C-alpha positions in Angstrom: 1.5 37.2 4.3 -0.9 34.9 3.1 0.0 30.7 2.9 -0.9 31.1 -0.7 1.5 34.1 -1.2 4.1 32.1 0.6 3.7 29.0 -2.1 3.8 31.6 -4.5 7.0 33.0 -3.2 8.9 29.8 -2.7 7.9 28.4 -6.4 9.4 31.7 -7.7 12.2 30.9 -5.5 12.5 27.0 -7.2 12.0 28.3 -10.3 14.7 30.4 -10.3 17.1 28.4 -9.1 16.0 25.5 -11.5 16.9 28.5 -13.8 20.0 28.9 -12.8 21.6 25.7 -12.4 20.1 25.1 -16.1 22.1 28.5 -17.6 25.0 27.5 -15.6 25.2 23.6 -17.0 24.0 25.0 -20.8 27.3 27.1 -20.5 29.5 24.9 -18.7 32.7 24.7 -21.6 32.4 28.4 -21.5 32.5 29.0 -18.0 35.3 26.2 -17.6 37.3 27.8 -20.6 36.9 31.2 -19.4 39.0 30.0 -16.1 40.9 27.7 -17.8 42.0 31.2 -19.2 43.7 31.7 -16.1 45.6 28.8 -15.4 45.7 24.7 -15.2 43.1 23.1 -13.9 42.2 19.6 -12.3 38.8 18.4 -12.8 38.4 19.2 -8.8 39.3 22.3 -9.2 36.7 22.8 -12.1 34.2 21.2 -9.5 35.5 23.8 -6.6 35.3 26.5 -8.4 31.6 26.1 -9.9 30.4 25.7 -6.3 32.3 29.0 -4.8 31.1 30.7 -7.9 27.7 29.7 -8.4 26.8 28.0 -4.9 25.7 25.1 -7.2 27.3 21.3 -7.2 27.8 19.5 -9.9 28.7 15.8 -10.4 31.8 14.5 -11.1 30.6 12.6 -13.7 28.9 16.1 -15.4 32.3 17.7 -14.9 34.7 15.6 -16.4 32.4 15.1 -19.2 32.6 18.4 -20.0 36.5 17.9 -19.7 36.9 14.8 -21.8 34.4 16.8 -25.0 36.9 19.9 -25.0 39.3 18.0 -24.7 38.0 16.1 -27.1 37.7 19.2 -29.8 40.9 20.1 -29.3 40.1 23.2 -26.8 42.0 21.6 -24.0 45.0 19.2 -23.2 44.9 17.3 -20.0 48.3 15.7 -18.9 48.7 13.7 -15.9 50.7 15.5 -12.7 51.7 13.0 -10.0 47.9 11.5 -9.5 45.7 14.0 -11.1 44.5 15.2 -14.2 45.6 19.1 -15.1 43.6 20.5 -17.6 45.2 23.4 -19.5 43.6 25.7 -22.8 45.7 24.8 -26.2 45.9 27.7 -28.7 42.1 26.8 -30.5 41.3 27.5 -27.0 42.5 30.8 -26.5 41.3 31.8 -29.7 38.0 30.5 -29.0 37.6 31.8 -25.6 39.0 35.6 -26.9 36.1 35.0 -29.3 33.9 34.1 -26.9 35.0 37.1 -24.5 35.0 39.5 -27.6 31.0 39.1 -28.1 30.4 38.8 -24.0 28.4 42.7 -25.3 26.5 41.5 -28.1 25.1 38.4 -25.8 24.5 40.6 -23.0 22.2 42.7 -25.7 20.5 39.8 -26.7 19.8 38.2 -23.5 18.3 42.1 -22.5 16.3 41.7 -25.9 15.0 38.3 -24.7 14.3 38.9 -21.6 12.2 43.0 -22.6 10.1 40.8 -24.8 8.5 39.3 -21.8 7.0 42.4 -19.9 
């Protein structure tokens, strides 16, 4: 492979990595709701989940800002448990994530359609 070819490969890899990070960040609220559907979590647990599942490390500011936003919108509730705050879905949050899960086929079809347009 030529030097130019390896530069293109490196550029493509960086572009894909940035796109992956952007998609996860843009869907952070959905990812948090989906994971809270499995049970309560702390902010640290959310950061650990994101890192383990997506190999991305988000700042605590990014994660806690999203948690506070979800809490203000009535989708989750937080309560202090010793030294950490635990978050759980509210009834509204449960209904929201169930509705999102029920439309996942439509979301996949949409994404597939978008990507086919690019070919």
